[in-house]
C-alpha positions as CSV (number, residue, x, y, z in Angstrom):
1,M,-41.2,114.3,-13.1
2,G,-44.1,112.0,-14.1
3,R,-45.8,114.7,-16.1
4,R,-42.7,115.6,-18.0
5,N,-42.1,112.0,-18.9
6,K,-45.6,111.5,-20.1
7,R,-45.4,114.7,-22.2
8,A,-42.0,113.7,-23.6
9,F,-43.5,110.3,-24.6
10,H,-46.5,112.0,-26.2
11,H,-44.2,114.2,-28.3
12,A,-42.0,111.3,-29.2
13,F,-45.0,109.5,-30.8
14,D,-44.5,109.4,-34.6
15,P,-47.8,109.0,-36.6
16,V,-46.0,109.3,-40.0
17,L,-43.5,106.4,-39.7
18,M,-41.6,107.5,-42.8
19,D,-38.6,105.4,-41.8
20,L,-40.7,102.2,-42.5
21,P,-41.3,100.7,-45.9
22,E,-44.8,101.4,-47.2
23,A,-46.2,97.9,-46.5
24,A,-44.8,97.8,-43.0
25,R,-46.1,101.3,-42.3
26,W,-49.6,100.3,-43.3
27,R,-49.5,97.3,-41.0
28,E,-48.3,99.4,-38.1
29,W,-51.1,101.9,-38.7
30,M,-53.6,99.0,-38.7
31,G,-52.2,97.7,-35.5
32,R,-52.3,101.1,-33.8
33,V,-55.9,101.8,-34.8
34,E,-57.1,98.3,-33.8
35,A,-55.2,98.5,-30.4
36,V,-56.7,101.8,-29.5
37,I,-60.2,100.7,-30.3
38,F,-59.7,97.4,-28.4
39,A,-58.5,99.3,-25.3
40,A,-61.3,101.9,-25.3
41,R,-64.4,101.5,-23.2
42,N,-66.5,103.6,-25.5
43,P,-66.6,104.1,-29.3
44,V,-63.5,105.9,-30.5
45,P,-64.2,109.0,-32.7
46,R,-62.7,109.2,-36.1
47,E,-60.7,112.3,-35.1
48,A,-58.9,110.4,-32.4
49,L,-57.9,107.6,-34.8
50,A,-56.7,110.1,-37.4
51,M,-54.1,111.3,-34.9
52,L,-52.5,107.8,-34.9
53,V,-51.6,107.8,-38.7
54,G,-49.9,110.0,-41.2
55,S,-51.8,112.6,-43.2
56,T,-51.2,110.5,-46.3
57,C,-53.2,107.5,-44.8
58,N,-56.7,106.9,-46.1
59,L,-58.4,106.0,-42.8
60,D,-61.4,104.6,-44.6
61,D,-59.2,102.1,-46.5
62,L,-57.3,101.3,-43.3
63,I,-60.5,100.5,-41.4
64,A,-61.8,98.4,-44.4
65,D,-58.6,96.4,-44.2
66,I,-59.0,95.8,-40.5
67,R,-62.6,94.7,-41.0
68,D,-61.5,92.3,-43.8
69,E,-59.0,90.7,-41.5
70,L,-61.6,90.2,-38.8
71,R,-64.1,88.4,-41.1
72,A,-63.0,85.0,-39.7
73,R,-62.9,86.2,-36.1
74,P,-65.8,86.2,-33.6
75,Y,-65.9,90.0,-33.4
76,D,-66.1,92.8,-35.9
77,L,-65.3,96.5,-36.1
78,V,-68.4,98.6,-36.2
79,H,-69.3,102.3,-36.4
80,V,-71.7,103.2,-33.6
81,A,-72.5,106.3,-31.6
82,G,-70.2,108.5,-33.7
83,G,-67.1,106.3,-33.3
84,Y,-65.6,102.9,-33.8
85,Q,-65.9,99.9,-31.5
86,L,-65.0,96.1,-31.5
87,R,-68.1,94.0,-30.9
88,T,-68.6,90.2,-30.7
89,R,-70.9,88.8,-33.3
90,P,-74.5,88.0,-32.2
91,R,-74.2,84.3,-32.5
92,F,-71.5,84.1,-29.8
93,A,-73.5,85.9,-27.2
94,P,-75.0,82.7,-25.6
95,A,-71.5,81.2,-25.3
96,I,-70.1,84.3,-23.7
97,R,-72.9,84.5,-21.2
98,A,-72.7,80.7,-20.5
99,A,-69.1,81.2,-19.5
100,S,-69.4,84.6,-17.7
101,G,-72.8,84.4,-16.0
102,D,-74.4,87.8,-15.9
103,D,-71.2,89.7,-15.9
104,L,-71.5,90.9,-19.5
105,R,-75.3,91.1,-19.7
106,H,-75.2,94.9,-19.6
107,A,-73.1,95.1,-22.7
108,G,-75.9,94.0,-25.0
109,A,-79.4,95.4,-25.4
110,P,-81.1,95.5,-22.0
111,E,-84.3,93.5,-21.4
112,L,-87.2,95.9,-22.0
113,T,-90.9,95.4,-21.7
114,P,-93.1,96.0,-24.8
115,T,-94.2,99.4,-23.3
116,E,-90.6,100.4,-22.7
117,I,-89.6,99.4,-26.2
118,L,-92.5,101.5,-27.6
119,V,-91.6,104.5,-25.5
120,V,-87.9,104.5,-26.3
121,T,-88.6,104.1,-30.0
122,A,-91.1,106.9,-29.9
123,I,-88.6,109.2,-28.1
124,A,-86.0,108.3,-30.8
125,Y,-88.3,109.6,-33.5
126,L,-90.1,112.4,-31.8
127,Q,-87.5,113.8,-29.6
128,P,-87.7,115.9,-27.6
129,A,-90.9,114.2,-26.3
130,T,-92.9,114.7,-23.1
131,R,-94.6,112.0,-21.1
132,A,-98.0,113.4,-22.1
133,E,-97.0,113.1,-25.8
134,L,-95.8,109.6,-25.3
135,S,-99.1,108.7,-23.5
136,R,-101.2,110.0,-26.4
137,L,-99.1,107.9,-28.8
138,A,-99.5,104.8,-26.7
139,G,-103.2,105.3,-26.1
140,K,-102.6,104.8,-22.3
141,E,-100.8,106.5,-19.5
142,I,-97.0,106.1,-19.6
143,S,-96.0,105.9,-16.0
144,R,-93.0,107.5,-14.4
145,D,-91.7,104.0,-13.7
146,V,-91.4,103.4,-17.4
147,I,-89.4,106.6,-17.9
148,G,-87.3,105.8,-14.8
149,A,-86.4,102.4,-16.1
150,L,-85.3,103.8,-19.5
151,K,-83.2,106.4,-17.6
152,R,-81.6,103.8,-15.4
153,H,-80.6,101.9,-18.5
154,G,-79.0,105.1,-19.8
155,L,-81.1,105.1,-23.0
156,I,-82.9,108.4,-22.4
157,D,-82.4,111.6,-20.6
158,G,-84.7,114.5,-19.5
159,A,-82.5,117.1,-21.2
160,L,-84.9,120.1,-21.2
161,R,-88.2,121.5,-20.2
162,A,-91.0,121.7,-22.7
163,P,-92.4,125.2,-23.4
164,E,-95.9,124.3,-22.1
165,P,-97.9,124.7,-18.9
166,G,-96.1,123.1,-16.0
167,A,-92.8,123.0,-18.0
168,P,-92.6,119.1,-18.1
169,F,-89.4,117.4,-18.9
170,A,-88.9,116.6,-22.6
171,Y,-87.0,113.4,-23.2
172,V,-84.2,112.6,-25.7
173,T,-82.2,109.5,-26.5
174,T,-78.6,109.3,-25.4
175,G,-75.3,108.2,-26.9
176,K,-75.7,104.9,-25.1
177,F,-79.0,104.4,-27.0
178,L,-77.0,104.6,-30.3
179,E,-74.3,102.3,-28.9
180,V,-76.7,99.6,-27.6
181,F,-78.7,99.4,-30.8
182,G,-75.7,99.7,-33.2
183,L,-76.5,103.0,-34.7
184,A,-73.9,105.4,-35.9
185,S,-76.3,108.3,-35.5
186,L,-80.1,109.0,-35.4
187,R,-80.0,109.3,-39.1
188,D,-79.7,105.5,-39.2
189,L,-83.1,104.8,-37.5
190,P,-85.1,102.4,-39.6
191,D,-88.8,103.0,-40.5
192,V,-91.3,102.0,-37.9
193,E,-93.0,99.4,-40.1
194,R,-89.7,97.6,-40.5
195,L,-89.2,97.5,-36.7
196,E,-92.6,95.8,-36.3
197,D,-91.9,93.3,-39.1
198,E,-88.6,92.3,-37.6
199,G,-90.2,91.8,-34.2
200,F,-88.5,94.6,-32.4
201,L,-91.8,96.4,-31.8
202,Q,-94.7,94.2,-30.8
203,K,-97.9,95.2,-32.5
204,P,-100.5,96.2,-29.8
205,R,-103.8,94.3,-29.7
206,E,-105.5,97.5,-30.7
207,R,-103.2,98.6,-33.4
208,I,-101.7,102.0,-33.1
209,D,-100.9,103.9,-36.4
210,L,-97.3,104.5,-35.4
211,D,-96.4,106.0,-38.8
212,G,-99.3,108.5,-38.5
213,A,-98.6,109.2,-34.9
214,L,-94.9,109.9,-35.6
215,G,-95.7,112.0,-38.6
216,L,-94.4,109.6,-41.2
217,G,-96.3,109.5,-44.4
218,D,-96.3,106.6,-46.8
219,G,-93.5,108.2,-48.9
220,D,-91.4,109.2,-45.9
221,Q,-88.8,106.5,-45.5
222,L,-86.3,107.8,-43.1
223,L,-83.5,105.5,-44.0
224,E,-82.6,102.6,-46.2
225,D,-79.5,101.5,-44.2
226,D,-79.7,98.1,-42.5
227,C,-79.9,98.1,-38.7
228,D,-79.4,95.0,-36.5
229,F,-81.2,95.1,-33.2
230,D,-79.8,91.8,-31.9
231,E,-77.9,91.8,-28.6
232,T,-74.5,92.6,-30.0
233,G,-71.8,94.6,-28.4
234,L,-70.4,92.1,-26.0
235,G,-66.8,93.2,-25.9
């Protein structure tokens, strides 16, 4: 009985709303999209949002209108990890933590050591990357503890075995890596020099040529899009 009721409710859902005036229809679509994103634990894919509105709806315009209405609010609608998510603005993070203790700490960027930051950044650009390759890049042995910490944070995964003696694990970044650092996809990674200038990467005492080690020439700028690595995402 419960399954039939749920199925009947699903079939009764009307994405088109042709019985409503145009302005009211648009407002209802906006409400639906925002409500679904608000209720979701993870970023909501565009395909799922498209099911909530009629085929005549320009979803990009709809999302732009939602973002415009949120300009005065303490949170924003962002495109991360292949979907859409509501995130509080960075300047409100201290207030949220002051009221909530450590309950929401996991929602922002985790606290990483300089070595962990270097390793996860290198994996993002080199992936798949073995621990030996990461050690050569860092100029020192990257311990299993560093890899384990990044895996516990859910930022990397040992997805496959490298085709070399011993078949070591080769590591890749995860969807959570994109979500934590506010990236829609790996195409949005900034260039390494910019990460250093903005303080996300600490320059080692004996400077490593990260551009050269990662195979990036002077003319190879991966992306021009902005990327904010502040601790956002407290929802």
